Backbone as CSV, one residue per row, in Angstrom:
resi,resn,N_x,N_y,N_z,CA_x,CA_y,CA_z,C_x,C_y,C_z
1,MET,68.905,21.998,165.127,69.276,21.682,163.769,69.582,20.190,163.691
2,ASN,69.069,19.566,162.701,69.217,18.132,162.552,70.535,17.814,161.839
3,GLY,71.422,17.082,162.503,72.710,16.722,161.913,72.564,15.874,160.668
4,ASN,71.555,15.008,160.634,71.332,14.168,159.466,70.979,15.013,158.252
5,GLN,70.296,16.121,158.466,69.947,17.002,157.363,71.220,17.564,156.726
6,CYS,72.193,17.904,157.512,73.461,18.424,156.989,74.195,17.362,156.173
7,ASP,74.075,16.110,156.571,74.777,15.029,155.884,74.339,14.873,154.433
8,THR,73.124,15.290,154.092,72.605,15.147,152.730,72.443,16.498,152.038
9,CYS,73.132,17.498,152.516,72.987,18.856,151.963,74.078,19.153,150.941
10,ASN,73.695,19.799,149.858,74.645,20.192,148.812,75.638,21.246,149.300
11,ASN,75.287,21.983,150.347,76.154,23.038,150.860,77.277,22.511,151.741
12,LEU,77.241,21.223,152.086,78.277,20.627,152.916,79.383,20.092,152.007
13,VAL,80.563,20.681,152.111,81.681,20.289,151.246,82.914,19.971,152.087
14,TYR,83.765,19.128,151.538,84.983,18.741,152.252,86.066,19.784,152.021
15,ASP,86.603,20.298,153.103,87.687,21.278,153.047,88.998,20.532,153.307
16,GLU,89.832,20.428,152.289,91.078,19.673,152.416,92.046,20.321,153.396
17,ASP,92.041,21.645,153.490,92.938,22.321,154.426,92.564,22.007,155.871
18,GLU,91.267,22.021,156.161,90.777,21.742,157.514,90.616,20.245,157.776
19,GLU,90.602,19.454,156.701,90.368,18.013,156.765,89.044,17.699,157.467
20,ALA,88.019,18.468,157.083,86.690,18.288,157.668,85.647,18.851,156.702
21,TYR,84.409,18.445,156.909,83.316,18.981,156.116,82.856,20.302,156.717
22,THR,82.582,21.274,155.846,82.097,22.574,156.295,80.919,23.013,155.437
23,CYS,80.104,23.886,155.990,78.953,24.423,155.274,79.405,25.637,154.473
24,GLU,79.059,25.662,153.178,79.490,26.744,152.298,78.525,27.926,152.243
25,VAL,77.443,27.891,152.983,76.458,28.969,152.932,77.079,30.244,153.481
26,ASP,76.881,31.339,152.763,77.397,32.636,153.180,76.365,33.284,154.104
27,MET,76.558,33.101,155.413,75.632,33.642,156.410,76.290,34.792,157.148
28,ASP,75.449,35.753,157.558,75.988,36.779,158.437,75.875,36.283,159.881
29,GLU,76.397,37.059,160.804,76.449,36.635,162.205,75.053,36.401,162.792
30,ASP,74.092,37.265,162.433,72.729,37.127,162.953,72.077,35.829,162.490
31,ASP,72.257,35.484,161.212,71.705,34.230,160.696,72.331,33.025,161.399
32,MET,73.619,33.094,161.638,74.320,31.996,162.303,73.760,31.781,163.713
33,VAL,73.543,32.871,164.453,72.996,32.768,165.804,71.593,32.178,165.769
34,ARG,70.759,32.646,164.840,69.389,32.113,164.722,69.406,30.624,164.397
35,LEU,70.273,30.221,163.499,70.341,28.831,163.077,70.774,27.925,164.227
36,TYR,71.825,28.307,164.934,72.361,27.455,165.995,71.604,27.570,167.313
37,SER,70.778,28.590,167.473,70.006,28.714,168.708,68.666,27.991,168.614
38,GLY,68.373,27.394,167.461,67.132,26.644,167.323,65.949,27.497,166.893
39,HIS,66.212,28.687,166.370,65.143,29.577,165.921,64.357,28.970,164.757
40,TYR,65.027,28.242,163.902,64.395,27.615,162.744,64.079,26.145,163.062
41,PRO,62.914,25.648,162.629,62.599,24.236,162.844,63.506,23.317,162.016
42,SER,63.978,23.791,160.871,64.947,23.083,160.047,65.780,24.132,159.321
43,CYS,66.877,23.721,158.765,67.800,24.670,158.136,67.163,25.311,156.896
44,PRO,67.074,26.639,156.849,66.499,27.309,155.685,67.414,27.295,154.464
45,TYR,68.656,26.887,154.631,69.622,26.872,153.545,69.817,25.482,152.949
46,TYR,69.069,24.514,153.440,69.226,23.125,153.005,68.918,22.973,151.519
47,GLN,69.809,22.282,150.814,69.613,21.922,149.410,69.959,20.448,149.276
48,SER,68.995,19.674,148.821,69.201,18.238,148.708,70.270,17.926,147.671
49,ASP,71.095,16.923,147.963,72.086,16.476,146.984,71.584,15.269,146.206
50,ASP,70.299,14.946,146.373,69.674,13.821,145.684,69.198,14.285,144.303
51,GLU,69.933,13.932,143.245,69.586,14.383,141.894,68.231,13.848,141.455
52,TYR,67.875,12.638,141.885,66.592,12.054,141.513,65.445,12.898,142.058
53,GLU,65.585,13.410,143.284,64.550,14.238,143.888,64.341,15.523,143.078
54,VAL,65.435,16.112,142.600,65.357,17.337,141.797,64.625,17.065,140.481
55,VAL,64.972,15.987,139.804,64.353,15.633,138.531,62.872,15.312,138.734
56,LYS,62.553,14.633,139.823,61.168,14.270,140.108,60.304,15.528,140.232
57,HIS,60.814,16.573,140.859,60.056,17.821,140.991,59.894,18.530,139.650
58,GLN,60.871,18.404,138.759,60.795,19.049,137.449,59.781,18.374,136.543
59,ALA,59.516,17.105,136.765,58.596,16.342,135.908,57.153,16.771,136.119
60,PHE,56.845,17.345,137.260,55.462,17.704,137.549,55.173,19.124,137.298
């Protein structure tokens, strides 16, 4: 899993109680194991936080 991909993901939010960023995706245990074991070439839950990219896709 690419750490840089997480840095630009909408699912990564700051948790004030933990004082750290955490992923908000609701995964079950099997999905978590697949994700962290390298089963996926990239995160299937990734959502870009780049608003321009979203608008660009809507224009076409």
